[in-house]
N, C-alpha and C positions, 0 to 999 in steps of 0.2 A: 564334557560337562555332565555330571551325573543327573539322571532324571529324578525329579521329585516323586517320591512314592505316592500312590493314590490313597486318599482317605478311605478307610474301610466303610463298606456300606452299612447304614444304620439298620438295626433290626426293626421289624414291624412292631408297632406299639401293641401291647396286650390289651384285650378288651377289659372294660371295667367289670368288677365282680358282680355276678348276678345278671350280666347282660351277654347276649350272644353276639358274635361278630356280625357286622352289617351285612356281609355277603350272605350269611346263613339266613338272616331275617328277610333279605330280599328274595331269596329263593322260595320261601314258603308264603302262601296267601294267608291273609287274615281270616280267622274263623268266621263262618257264616256268610262269606262273600264269595261270589262266583268269580272265577278267573276268566277274563275276556281276552281272547287271542287278538294280538295286534296285527293288522294287515301288513304284509311285507312291503317295505318302502321301495318305490320305483327307483331303479338305477339312474344316476345322473349321467347324462350323455357327455362324453369328453369332447372338448372343442378340438376339431382336427387341426393339426399343425399345418401352417402354410408352407408351400414349397418355396425354394430359393427364388425361382423366377417371379412368383407372385409378390414376394417380399420386395424384390428389387423394383418391380413395377410400381408398387405403392410408395416406396421411397422416392422414386422419380417424380411421382405426382405431387408428393409433399414438397420436394425441392422446387418444382415449378410454382407452386402456390407461394412458398416463401419468397421466391424471386419477384413474383408479382407484387407482394406486399411491400417488399423493400423499395421497389420502383415507385409504388404509390406513396410511401413515406417520403422518398426523396422529392417527389412532386410537391407534397404539402410543405416540406422544408423550404422549397423554392418560393412558395407562396408566402410563407412567413417572412422570408427575406424581402420580398416585394412590399409586404404590409408595413415593414419597418421604414420603407422609403430608401432613397439613395444615400448610402452611408459611405464613409471614406475608405474603409478597408475591412478585411475579414475579421479583424479584432473587434470591430464594432458590432458584428453579428453574434459574437460568442458570449454566452451567458452561463457561467459556471454554476450559478445557483439553480438554474433550470435543469442542467444536465444532472446535478446531484439529486434533484427531486425525481427525475425519470429513473435513475439507477436505483434509488431506494425502493421505488415501486416494483422494479424488476426483482429485487431481493424479496420483498414482501409477498410477491405472487409465486415465488419459486417453490414447487413441491417435488423437485427432482425430476429425473435421476441426475441431471447435471448439477454440480454444486454452484453456490452463489458466485464464486470467483470466475468460473468459466462463463456464466451467463452475463455477468457485468462486462467482461472483456468483449464478448460478442456484441453487446449493445453499444459499447464504447466505439467499436470499429464502425458500426452502422452510422452512429451520430457523427463520427469523424468524417466519413465519406460524404454524408449529406452536407455538412458544413463546408467541405472543400469545393462544393459546386460553385460557391461564390468566389472563393480564393483560399488556398491552403494557409493555415496559420504558420507563422514563422516562429519557431521555438528554439531559443538558445539553451545550450546545456554544456556542462563540463566535458570536453572531448579529450582525445579524438573519438572516432566511432568505436563502439563496443564497450563503452563505460556503463556502469550502473546508472549514472545520471541519464544516459540515453534510454535505457530500459524504463526508467521512471517516467521520462517524457512520453514514451509510447504508451505506457500503462494509463497515464492521465488523459492524453489527448488522442490516442489512437495513432495508427500509422499513416493516415492521410494528412500529414503535416510536412512542412519544409524544415528539416532539422538543421540547426546551425551549431556544429561542434566548435567550442571555443577553448582557449588555452588555460583559462583560470576562472575561478569564481568571480573575481573582480571584473573580468572581461564580460561575463554574463550580465552582471549588473549594468555595466557601461553600455552594452549593446541594447538592452531593454530601455534604459534611460534615453538613449539617442533615437529610439524608434526604429532601429534596424532589426530588432526582434520584437514580436508582439508580446511574448511572455518568455520567462526564463525558468529553468528548473535547477535548483541548487540543493545539495545535501545540508541538513542542519543538525542531525543527531543520529547516533547509532545506539541500539539497545544494549550493547555490551561495552562500548568504548566512550559513550557520552557525546558531548557537543562538538561540532565542527566550528571552531572559534572564528575562522576567517569569514564564515557566513554571517555570524552575529555581528562581527566588527563592521561589516559593510552597512548594516542598518543604522549604525550610529550617525552616518552622514548622508545616506541615500534617501531620496524622496519616494522611492518605489514602495508599493503596497503588496502585501501577501494576498493572493487571490485563490489559493488552494493548497492542499497538502497531499502527499503520496506516501504510502507505506509500502516498502519493497522488501520482501524476504530475500536476503543476500546470501548466495552460495559462492564460496571461493574455491577455485580449482588451481592446481599446480599444472602449468602448461609449458611445454618445451618443443623444440624442433624435432628432436630425436624420439621423445616419448619415453626415455629411459632415465630413471632417477639416479642411477649410478654415474651418469655423465655430468650431473649438475654440480657446478662449483660456485655459482653466484645466482642470486634470485633478485629480480626487480619487482617492486610493487609500491603502492601508495602506503604511507605510514599507518593509516587506519587499518588497512588490510593486513599488514604485518602484525599489528596488535591483536586483530581478530583471530589470527592463526598461530600465535606464538607458541602454544603448547605443542601443536603438531610439528612445527618447525624444529623445536627443541628435541623432539623425539626422533624425527626422521632425517633432518638435514642440519644437525648441530654445527657442522664445520663450514657450511656454505656461507659465502659473503652475502649480506643483505644490503641492497642498494635502493634507497627511497627515491621515487620519481613522482611527478605531478598527478598521475592518474594510472589506474590499472591498465587501461588501453595503451598508454604510453609504455608501460612495462612490457606488454605483449609485443608491441612494435619493436622494442629493443631486443627481446628474447629471440625473435625470429632470425637474428643475424648470426647466431652461434650455437653449436650443439652443447656447449658447456654452460649455457645460460637458460634460465627459466623465469616465468612470471607467475605471480599470484593474481588472478583476475577471474571474471565471470566466464562462463562457457561461451557466451556470444563473442567475446574478444578472441577466443581461440578460433572461432569460425572465421572472423574477419581477417585475422593475420596468419591463418594457415598453420596453427600449432596443434600438437597432439596433447591429449589429456593424460598427464602422468598420474594424477591422483585427485580425488575430489568426490564430494565436497570435503574441505579440510578445515573449515572454521571450527573453533573450539566449542561454540554453542550452536545447537541445531536450530534455535529460534532467532538467530542473528538477523536483525531487521534494521534497515536505515529509513529514516523519515526525511523526505524531501519537501521543500517549499516551492510553490509556483509563485513567481513574482511578476507583477504587472504595474500598470500606471494608474489604476483607479480602484476604488472600493465598489463592491457589488452589493446588491440587496440580499436580505436574509433568505436562506434555503429551508429553514425549519430545524436544522441541526447543525449549528455553527460553532466556531471557535474564534475568539478574538485575541490577537497578540499585541502586547503593549511594551513600550520602552519607557521606563520610569526612572527619572533622575531624582533621587531623594535629597531632602534637606539634612544636613549634618547635625543631628540632634538625637538624644536618647529615645529609643522606641520608634525611630523613623520608619523602619520596615513594617513594624506592626501597624503603625498609623495608616500607611498607604494601602495595606491589604484589608483593613477592617471594613471599608465601604462595600467590598464584594461579599465578605462573610455575612454582614448584616442583611444582605438581600438574597442570601442563599445561592450566590454564584460560586461555582466550584473552580478552584485554581488547579490547572492540570500540570503546570510546570513553572519553575522559577530558576533563573540563571543570572549570575552577576558577572559584569565585565568592567574593566577600567573605562570611565566615562569620557575620557579625552577632554574633560573640562577643567582639569586641575589635578595636582598631585594627590593621590589617595582618594580621588573622587570616583564613585562607582555608579553605574547604571544597572538596572534590573530588567531583564527580559522576562515577561510573565505571560502565560497562556491562561485565559479564562473561558469557561464554557458560556456561550451566548453570542449575540450580535450587537454591535453598537447602536443599531436602530431600535432595539428592544428597550422597553421602558426601564427595567431594572438595571440594565447595563448603562443606559444613558444617565440615570440618576447617580449611579456609583461613580461614573467618570466625572460628573459635575462636582461631586463632593471631593473627589481625588485631586482636582485642580487646586483646591485650597490647602492640601496637605503635602503635595510634592513640589519639588523645585520646577520640574517640567514633565509633561506626559505626552507621549507620541503614540498615536494609534498606528501600528504597523499593518494591520489588516483584520477584517472579519470575513471568514471564508468557511465553506462547507467542510465538515469533518470527513476524513478519508473514508472511502467506501470500498470494501472488499479488497 
């Protein structure tokens, strides 16, 4: 690739007519004024660089202090648990709105050098470990181990949880409804491929509530047992991942058979059994199933992001920056959609997303999934929903929950 030629240096501007250059004027004193010699400025002493031994000693002291503070925080977390009284299970101690407020303050205080995402992850793990003193939360996710859903669960709850890998999105809903899982984590939309319809369809009949959301930057990798692209004759992956990597596959593996499976981790599990097979999955799946990285990241868009929902059994109080998800069954009449959205527009409430699905209430009847900025306990949202009840056939509040953080 040829180098772009450098722009020629601009010539120095000519002085205005009748005026001398500033440098010449500065060199000569004004007439009738004595020149006073400036005293020489004292040299600024340089801070001596610390030797390696001293640096390590100071880091050890800081580590000890951090450990003491974490222990102190864990003790206070225990006292908070006791102040709440005897509760039934770990899920009763968990407050997503409180965690969101803590993490927002972490971001607000951050002046570097670590970025917001790193600091949020560190504090998540501290809070996760402190909460697990009572009892680890049981979190269901689309399994097996190594899926992006598991990564999303760890990002939201930290690693001090008891993970429950489940075979399908439907099973995640069922286990949370039955109380075998405290919360579930399910994918709902991808920034390049759109909505995961099976998740939306579950909300048509489920009584569960959305209690949080996670945004996960998704990187896809081509993984195989041999690590050689020339060996690959078939590729396993989830249909969404195939769609996210279709341009790369068309260029580099145009003749390979593409086999859709229930999850990327399942793809990795199958690919480990033969040298001529490969999987499209996250790097963590390769670590779990002992596969080598053939290529990656291979997603067609570098900003490829999947949004996950955290599902639970109750609504939580406002965190200060929340989103409300609604399921609206409209009346079959002209302007029906305009009518049901107008109560939010009149009150300055922003709609973040709208999606239609067959309503399962009759032929050609549709329900609309709508995300609105705000919380159901806030006055503007409460008034809008009250007006909406008169305009829609049915309104179901799916959840009011903190907006995703870092």
